C-alpha positions in Angstrom: 90.8 111.3 57.0 88.9 113.9 59.0 88.7 113.9 62.7 91.7 111.9 64.0 91.0 109.7 67.1 87.4 110.7 66.9 86.2 107.5 68.5 88.6 108.0 71.4 86.6 111.0 72.5 83.1 109.8 71.4 81.4 106.9 73.0 78.0 106.5 71.3 75.9 106.4 74.6 77.8 109.5 75.8 77.1 111.2 72.4 73.3 110.5 72.7 73.4 111.7 76.3 75.1 114.9 75.2 72.6 115.5 72.4 69.7 115.1 74.8 71.4 117.5 77.3 71.8 120.0 74.5 68.1 119.8 73.6 67.2 120.4 77.3 69.5 123.4 77.5 67.9 124.8 74.3 64.4 124.4 75.8 65.5 126.3 78.9 67.2 129.0 76.8 63.9 129.5 74.8 61.8 129.8 77.9 59.9 126.5 77.3 61.4 125.0 80.4 62.4 126.7 83.7 66.0 126.5 84.8 66.3 124.1 87.7 68.9 121.8 89.2 67.4 118.6 87.8 68.8 115.1 87.6 71.5 114.1 85.1 70.4 112.6 81.8 70.5 108.8 81.8 70.5 106.8 78.6 69.7 103.1 78.6 68.6 100.3 76.3 64.8 100.2 75.7 63.1 97.1 77.2 61.9 96.2 73.7 64.4 96.7 70.8 61.5 97.4 68.5 60.9 100.7 70.4 64.3 102.2 69.4 68.0 102.1 70.0 68.1 104.1 73.2 65.7 105.3 75.9 65.8 108.0 78.6 63.6 108.4 81.7 64.7 112.0 82.2 61.2 113.4 81.9 60.0 111.3 84.9 63.1 111.9 86.9 63.0 115.7 86.4 59.2 116.1 86.5 58.8 117.1 90.1 61.4 120.0 90.3 60.3 121.3 86.9 56.6 121.3 87.8 57.5 123.1 91.1 59.2 125.8 89.1 56.2 126.3 86.8 57.0 123.9 84.0 54.9 121.0 82.6 52.8 119.5 85.4 53.3 115.8 84.5 56.1 113.6 83.1 54.3 112.7 79.9 53.9 116.3 78.9 57.6 116.9 79.7 58.5 113.9 77.6 56.5 115.2 74.7 58.2 118.6 74.9 61.7 116.9 74.9 60.7 114.6 72.1 59.5 117.5 69.9 62.8 119.2 70.4 64.8 116.1 69.5 62.8 115.3 66.4 64.5 118.3 64.7 67.9 116.7 65.2 68.9 114.9 62.0 71.0 112.4 63.9 67.7 110.8 65.1 65.5 108.8 62.7 62.6 108.7 65.1 61.8 110.0 68.6 58.7 108.7 70.5 57.2 109.0 73.9 56.0 105.8 75.7 54.1 105.1 78.9 54.4 107.8 81.6 57.2 109.7 79.9 59.9 107.4 78.5 61.5 108.9 75.4 62.6 106.3 72.9 65.2 107.2 70.2 66.2 105.6 67.0 69.4 106.8 65.3 69.5 108.0 61.8 71.4 105.7 59.3 74.1 108.4 58.9 74.7 108.5 62.6 75.1 104.7 62.6 77.5 104.9 59.7 79.6 107.5 61.5 80.3 104.8 64.2 81.9 102.6 61.5 84.2 105.4 60.3 85.2 106.2 63.9 86.1 102.6 64.7 87.9 101.9 61.4 90.1 105.0 61.9 91.8 103.1 64.7 91.2 99.5 63.6 94.9 98.6 63.1 95.9 99.4 66.7 95.5 97.3 69.9 93.4 98.3 72.8 96.3 97.3 75.1 98.9 99.5 73.3 96.5 102.3 72.4 93.6 103.0 74.8 92.2 105.5 72.2 91.3 102.5 70.0 88.1 102.0 71.9 87.9 105.1 74.0 88.4 106.1 77.5 85.0 106.4 79.4 83.8 109.9 79.6 84.7 111.6 82.9 87.5 109.2 83.7 90.3 110.8 85.6 93.6 108.9 84.7 95.1 107.4 87.8 98.3 105.5 88.6 97.3 102.1 89.9 99.4 99.1 91.3 97.6 95.8 90.8 99.1 92.9 92.7 97.8 89.4 92.0 98.7 85.7 92.2 101.6 86.1 94.7 101.7 82.5 95.9 104.6 81.1 97.9 107.5 79.8 95.7 107.2 76.3 97.0 104.9 74.8 94.4 103.5 75.3 90.9 100.7 77.7 90.0 97.6 75.6 90.7 94.2 75.6 89.0 92.9 77.4 92.1 95.3 80.3 91.5 94.4 80.2 87.8 91.2 82.1 88.5 93.1 84.9 90.3 95.7 85.0 87.5 93.0 85.4 84.8 91.0 87.9 86.8 94.0 90.0 87.9 95.6 90.2 84.4 92.2 91.0 82.7 91.5 93.7 85.3 94.9 95.3 84.7 94.2 95.2 80.9 90.8 96.9 81.5 92.2 99.6 83.7 94.9 100.4 81.2 92.3 100.5 78.3 90.3 103.0 80.4 93.3 105.3 80.4 95.0 104.5 83.7 98.7 103.9 84.2 98.9 100.3 85.5 101.7 98.5 87.2 101.3 94.7 87.5 103.1 93.2 90.5 103.8 89.8 92.0 104.9 89.6 95.7 107.3 86.8 96.4 107.0 85.4 99.9 110.7 84.3 100.0 111.7 85.1 103.6 114.7 83.0 104.6 113.0 82.1 108.0 109.7 81.1 106.5 108.8 77.7 107.9 107.0 76.7 104.7 110.0 77.5 102.6 112.3 75.7 105.1 110.2 72.6 104.8 110.3 72.8 101.0 114.1 73.1 101.1 114.3 70.2 103.6 112.3 68.1 101.1 114.5 68.9 98.2 117.6 68.3 100.3 116.3 64.9 101.4 115.7 63.8 97.8 119.1 65.0 96.7 120.7 63.1 99.5 118.7 59.9 98.9 116.7 60.2 102.1 112.9 60.0 102.7 111.1 63.4 102.6 110.4 64.6 106.1 106.9 64.0 107.6 105.9 67.6 107.2 107.7 68.0 103.9 106.5 68.5 100.3 105.9 65.5 98.1 105.2 65.2 94.4 106.7 65.1 91.0 107.4 68.9 91.0 109.5 68.5 94.1 111.5 65.7 92.5 112.0 67.9 89.4 113.3 70.8 91.5 115.6 68.3 93.3 117.1 67.1 89.9 117.9 70.7 89.0 119.4 71.5 92.4 121.5 68.3 92.3 123.4 69.6 89.3 124.6 72.5 91.5 125.6 70.6 94.6 129.3 71.0 94.0 128.9 74.8 94.2 127.0 74.8 97.5 127.7 74.3 101.2 124.9 71.8 101.7 123.1 74.0 104.2 119.3 74.3 104.3 119.6 78.0 103.5 121.6 77.2 100.4 119.0 74.6 99.3 116.2 77.1 100.0 117.8 79.7 97.8 118.3 77.3 94.9 114.9 75.6 95.3 112.9 78.7 95.3 114.8 80.1 92.3 113.9 77.1 90.3 110.3 77.1 91.5 110.0 80.8 90.6 111.3 80.1 87.1 108.6 77.4 86.8 105.9 79.7 88.1 107.0 82.5 85.7 107.0 80.1 82.8 103.6 78.7 83.5 102.1 82.1 84.0 103.6 83.4 80.7 102.0 80.4 79.0 98.7 81.5 80.6 99.2 85.0 79.1 100.2 86.6 82.4 103.3 88.8 82.9 104.3 91.2 85.6 106.2 94.5 85.6 107.7 93.6 89.0 108.4 90.4 90.9 109.0 91.9 94.3 111.0 90.0 96.9 109.8 90.1 100.6 113.4 89.3 101.7 114.7 92.5 100.0 112.7 94.5 102.5 114.6 92.9 105.3 118.0 93.0 103.6 117.6 96.8 102.9 116.6 97.5 106.5 113.2 99.0 105.5 111.2 96.7 107.8 113.1 97.9 110.9 112.9 101.5 109.7 109.1 101.3 109.5 108.8 99.6 112.8 110.7 102.4 114.4 108.6 105.0 112.7 105.3 103.3 113.8 106.6 103.3 117.3 107.5 106.9 117.1 104.1 108.0 116.1 102.4 105.8 118.7 100.6 103.2 116.6 103.0 100.5 117.7 104.3 99.7 121.2 105.6 97.0 123.5 102.7 97.1 126.0 102.1 93.6 127.5 98.5 93.3 126.2 96.4 92.9 123.1 93.3 94.9 122.4 90.3 93.2 120.8 87.1 94.8 119.4 83.8 93.0 120.0 81.3 93.9 117.3 77.5 93.5 116.9 75.5 92.8 113.8 76.5 95.2 111.1 80.0 95.7 112.4 79.1 98.2 115.1 81.7 98.1 117.9 80.1 97.3 121.2 83.2 96.8 123.4 87.0 96.9 123.4 88.8 94.6 125.8 92.5 94.3 126.7 93.9 90.8 127.0 97.0 90.4 129.1 99.9 89.0 127.1 100.3 85.3 127.8 101.2 82.0 126.2 99.8 81.8 122.7 98.3 85.4 122.6 101.2 86.8 120.5 101.2 83.9 118.1 97.5 83.9 117.4 96.8 84.2 113.6 100.2 85.8 112.9 101.8 83.1 110.7 105.6 82.7 110.4 108.2 85.3 110.7 111.6 86.7 109.9 114.5 86.7 112.5 115.0 90.0 114.3 118.4 91.4 115.1 120.6 89.5 117.6 120.2 92.1 120.3 116.4 91.5 120.2 116.7 87.8 121.2 115.0 88.5 124.5 113.0 91.6 123.6 109.4 92.5 124.4 106.6 91.8 121.9 106.0 94.7 119.5 102.4 95.3 118.7 100.8 97.1 115.8 97.8 98.7 117.5 95.6 98.0 114.5 92.4 98.4 116.4 93.0 102.1 116.2 92.3 101.6 112.5 89.3 99.4 112.7 91.0 96.0 112.7 89.3 93.5 115.1 92.5 92.9 117.1 96.0 94.2 117.5 98.6 92.4 115.5 102.1 91.2 116.4 104.9 92.9 114.5 107.8 91.3 116.5 107.7 88.3 118.8 109.5 88.1 122.2 112.2 85.9 120.6 112.9 88.6 118.0 111.1 87.0 115.0 109.3 89.4 112.8 105.8 88.5 111.5 104.4 88.8 108.0 102.5 91.9 109.2 105.9 93.6 109.8 106.8 92.9 106.2 103.4 94.0 105.0 104.0 97.5 106.5 107.2 98.0 104.7 105.9 96.4 101.5 102.8 98.6 101.2 104.8 101.8 101.9 107.2 100.7 99.1 104.4 99.7 96.7 103.1 103.2 96.4 106.3 103.8 94.4 105.1 101.5 91.6 104.0 103.3 89.5 105.6 106.5 90.9 103.3 108.2 93.3 100.6 105.6 92.9 97.1 106.8 93.5 95.7 103.4 94.4 96.7 99.9 95.2 94.6 96.9 94.2 95.4 93.6 95.8 93.7 90.4 94.5 93.5 87.6 97.1 92.1 84.1 97.0 89.2 82.5 98.8 89.1 82.5 102.7 91.1 85.7 102.8 88.3 88.0 103.9 90.0 88.3 107.3 92.9 90.0 105.6 90.9 93.0 104.4 90.7 94.7 107.8 94.3 94.1 108.7 95.6 95.3 105.4 93.6 98.5 105.6 95.0 99.0 109.1 98.5 98.4 107.7 98.1 101.1 105.0 96.5 103.4 107.5 99.5 102.9 109.9 101.8 103.7 107.0 99.9 106.9 106.2 100.1 107.8 109.9 103.9 107.8 109.6 103.7 110.7 107.2 101.2 113.1 109.0 101.3 115.0 112.3 99.0 113.5 114.9 98.0 116.5 117.1 95.5 116.5 119.8 92.9 118.7 118.2 89.5 116.9 117.8 86.7 117.9 115.6 84.5 115.0 116.6 82.6 113.9 119.7 84.0 112.8 123.0 85.5 109.3 123.3 82.9 106.6 123.9 83.5 103.9 126.5 85.2 101.5 124.0 87.2 104.3 122.3 88.7 105.2 125.7 90.3 101.7 125.7 91.7 102.1 122.2 92.7 105.8 121.9 94.7 108.1 124.1 92.7 111.2 123.1 90.0 112.5 120.8 92.7 114.0 118.6 94.3 110.6 118.1 91.0 109.0 117.3 90.2 111.5 114.7 93.7 111.3 113.1 93.4 107.5 113.0 89.9 107.7 111.4 91.2 110.1 108.8 94.1 107.7 108.0 91.7 104.8 107.8 89.4 106.7 105.5 92.3 107.4 103.2 93.5 103.8 103.4 90.1 102.6 102.3 90.2 105.0 99.4 93.7 104.1 98.2 93.7 100.3 98.9 91.2 97.9 97.5 91.3 94.2 98.4 89.4 92.0 96.0 88.6 88.4 96.8 88.1 85.8 94.1 86.1 82.7 95.1 86.5 79.0 94.6 86.1 77.2 91.3 84.5 73.8 91.2 85.5 71.6 88.3 82.8 69.4 86.8 83.0 66.3 84.7 80.0 64.3 83.5 77.7 66.6 85.5 79.5 65.8 88.8 82.3 67.4 90.8 85.7 66.2 89.4 88.5 65.6 91.9 91.3 67.8 90.6 94.2 66.1 92.4 96.4 63.5 91.0 96.4 60.0 92.4 99.8 60.4 94.1 98.5 63.5 96.0 100.3 66.0 93.7 98.6 69.3 93.3 96.9 69.8 89.9 98.8 72.6 88.2 97.4 75.2 85.9 99.8 74.2 83.1 98.3 70.6 83.3 94.8 72.0 82.8 95.9 74.1 79.8 97.7 71.1 78.3 94.9 68.6 78.7 92.2 71.0 77.4 94.5 71.9 74.4 95.0 68.3 73.5 91.3 67.7 73.4 90.3 70.8 71.4 93.2 70.6 69.0 94.2 66.9 68.9 96.3 67.1 65.7 98.1 70.4 66.5 101.7 70.9 67.6 102.2 71.2 71.4 102.6 75.0 71.3 99.3 75.4 69.4 97.6 73.0 71.9 98.9 75.0 74.8 97.7 78.3 73.3 94.2 76.8 72.7 94.1 75.4 76.3 95.1 78.9 77.6 92.3 80.5 75.6 89.7 78.1 76.9 90.9 78.2 80.5 91.1 82.0 80.7 87.7 82.5 79.1 86.0 79.9 81.4 87.6 81.4 84.5 86.3 84.8 83.5 82.7 83.8 82.7 81.4 84.5 86.2 81.9 87.4 88.6 85.1 86.9 90.5 83.3 87.2 93.9 81.0 84.2 93.2 81.8 80.5 93.1 81.2 78.8 89.8 81.4 75.5 88.1 84.1 75.0 85.4 82.5 72.5 83.0 85.4 70.4 81.7 83.1 68.6 79.2 82.0 71.9 77.6 85.6 73.3 77.7 86.8 70.3 75.7 84.0 70.4 73.1 84.7 71.5 69.6 81.4 73.0 68.7 79.4 76.2 68.9 78.3 75.1 72.4 81.8 76.0 73.6 81.6 79.8 74.1 85.4 80.2 73.3 85.0 78.3 70.0 81.9 80.4 69.2 83.4 83.8 69.7 86.7 82.9 68.0 84.9 81.4 65.1 83.1 84.7 64.6 86.6 86.4 64.2 87.8 83.7 61.8 84.6 83.9 59.8 85.1 87.7 59.4 88.7 87.2 58.2 87.4 84.6 55.6 84.7 87.0 54.4 87.1 89.9 54.0 89.5 87.6 52.1 86.7 86.8 49.7 86.0 90.4 49.2 89.7 91.2 48.4 89.7 88.2 45.9 86.7 89.8 44.3 88.5 93.2 44.1 86.3 94.8 46.8 88.1 96.6 49.6 86.9 98.2 52.8 86.4 101.9 52.2 88.0 104.5 54.4 84.7 106.3 54.9 81.9 103.8 54.5 78.6 105.1 53.2 75.3 103.4 53.4 73.9 103.1 49.8 71.4 105.8 49.3 68.8 103.5 47.8 68.9 101.1 50.7 67.7 101.4 54.2 69.6 100.2 57.2 68.9 96.5 57.7 67.8 95.6 61.2 70.7 93.2 61.6 73.1 95.9 60.5 71.7 98.3 63.0 71.9 95.8 65.8 75.5 95.0 65.0 76.6 98.6 64.9 75.0 99.3 68.3 76.7 96.2 69.7 80.1 97.3 68.4 79.6 100.8 69.9 78.9 99.3 73.3 82.5 98.1 73.9 83.8 101.4 75.3 80.7 101.5 77.6 81.3 98.0 78.8 85.0 98.6 79.3 84.2 101.7 81.3 81.8 99.8 83.6 84.4 97.1 84.2 87.0 99.7 85.1 84.6 101.1 87.6 83.3 98.0 89.4 85.9 95.4 88.3 83.2 93.0 87.0 85.4 91.9 84.1 83.2 88.9 83.6 80.8 91.1 81.5 83.5 91.1 78.8 83.0 87.4 78.2 79.2 88.1 78.0 79.9 90.9 75.6 82.1 88.8 73.4 79.4 86.1 73.1 76.7 88.7 72.3 78.9 90.4 69.7 79.7 87.1 68.0 76.0 86.1 68.1 75.0 89.5 66.6 77.5 89.1 63.9 76.5 85.5 63.0 72.8 86.7 62.8 73.9 89.6 60.5 75.9 87.2 58.3 73.0 84.8 57.9 70.6 87.6 57.0 72.8 89.9 54.8 74.8 88.9 51.8 78.2 90.6 52.3 80.1 90.0 49.1 77.8 90.6 46.1 79.6 91.1 42.8 76.5 92.7 41.4 76.2 95.3 44.1 79.7 96.7 44.9 78.4 99.6 46.9 76.5 97.5 49.4 79.4 95.0 49.5 81.8 97.8 50.5 79.4 99.0 53.2 79.0 95.5 54.7 82.7 94.7 54.5 83.3 97.9 56.5 80.8 96.6 59.0 82.7 93.2 59.1 86.0 95.1 59.6 84.6 97.1 62.5 83.2 94.0 64.1 86.6 92.3 63.8 88.2 95.3 65.4 85.8 95.1 68.4 86.2 91.4 68.8 90.0 91.6 68.6 89.9 94.4 71.3 87.7 92.3 73.5 90.0 89.3 73.0 93.0 91.4 73.9 91.4 92.5 77.1 90.5 88.9 78.0 94.0 87.7 77.1 92.9 85.2 74.4 94.0 84.8 70.8 92.1 85.9 67.7 92.6 83.1 65.2 92.1 84.0 61.5 91.4 80.4 60.4 89.1 77.8 62.2 87.2 74.8 61.1 83.6 74.9 62.3 82.2 71.7 63.9 78.5 71.8 64.5 77.1 70.6 67.8 
């Protein structure tokens, strides 16, 4: 077959853009247009599909500079000139000018047919294993990206709240990989031996094993009792200490988290242990390095920045260190070395990097804070993948305050690697800057590090999910106060949508529905998870609707094979038939997948893939209702339409792979 991997290099919108650009260059070469630095060509959908397949506003955007250089004096005339040039291109069926200068274009049937051939050449691959299957967006520079998501403490199951982050993070990683990037999926385990939360969890498990009441601040619930049963089987091997219970308890909890996430279609390349940073001495190494370059010190004060509306710094103040100042907003910590038992507080001067206050790295009693671990962790994370270009960290609701401090952490790490110097290329220090920086050179070096940090670290926040039942908020906690686990949500939905199936099939169905629903809205907006709709077996359920389209295609193609009609390698539109409107609409929607994937990879709005899946399924259903596919009396048309079905199936399967849902080949349709 000619032109291997053609679709990997050709995205239909990009093709149309290129054809228009070529026409403009030809007009310039002929002298019909002056040579100017005009705006780039933009190709969009026309407001009215009856006007064409694509539209460009280039004539209006370029009119002023072209008129100034002696070209046509109004956008409409410029549009007419461009349209006349494009009408000679056989890849366009029609080219018209509308309004003040919009140029509407309709593809020729042969150009549409070429799309099917390009898709079918890679139709047996997976977009996850073979990014060329649906094309890397034009202009994309492959990067090495670490995506960290979920990363909850190993003292409880993966909850329905974390489910949204798991669905978003894994789908984002899929999209980035499909766009041609090298992606490393990472889970950060907060398993510090001196974590108060983990100690309380261990105390709770220990109490249950010893037949005592759980401590007042301990953890209660069925899952704690389940962990205790597993730990009890190993009591003969342990020393009975809280540390021993913590190690065993978190191991069992991590196994449960890993199992539940795998059932949800989420896997990681690395499960990274916070404790390993302390055991290896990397935390202490980085604290020493930060001190050496002057972004950490033991001064007995904390600097805070006071900002006005818009984040403009108005004032920097130094608070003398006193009771409570060093513990403010720092969380728990790791033990320091024995010789540090009566040491001074060690501060990360994160205000040098735009944070609203300095952060404690080491307390006076020698305990190290989470920020100390974060410094070493982010330095290490740039090794996965090797020489990572960017880090993406997905955090849950109410973590907006972490964005500034994490950028400060990465900027501080970058400061370890570069000479500071005292040469300034900026303005003199302002009043507040004189409080924060020792010199203009230090300020400019810190600004440079912060700028690079903002380029190389992106912190994404996903918002809350409100679960609805019977049109009202549903309390998603069990009666005994237990957390509501993600695995429970999948199980209960699966039992409703597949009541007669075996448990594994029910869990798979519950996973599909939960993932799709979590992804239906932009991650940075709150949304209502409609449990009634999720459990409905009808076309009203968007998951059922899109999966049924895939199953319907499989059934149609089976009927074709039974009739002895196969999908041709190079589909050809029958010469005596025009391109049906529903066929054209379906081809254009199939061709949009690389475009949508590219947009998701750029702005991370992976929710548009669920919208695309519904639109593609709807477009196929409309085509199926309007066009007879398997017609024994018209083999040529049947082959063409079966090829269109196969290309649609490929696009649906690729979308499902990106979303992490299954593509069933058989489904019973239940009308609403």
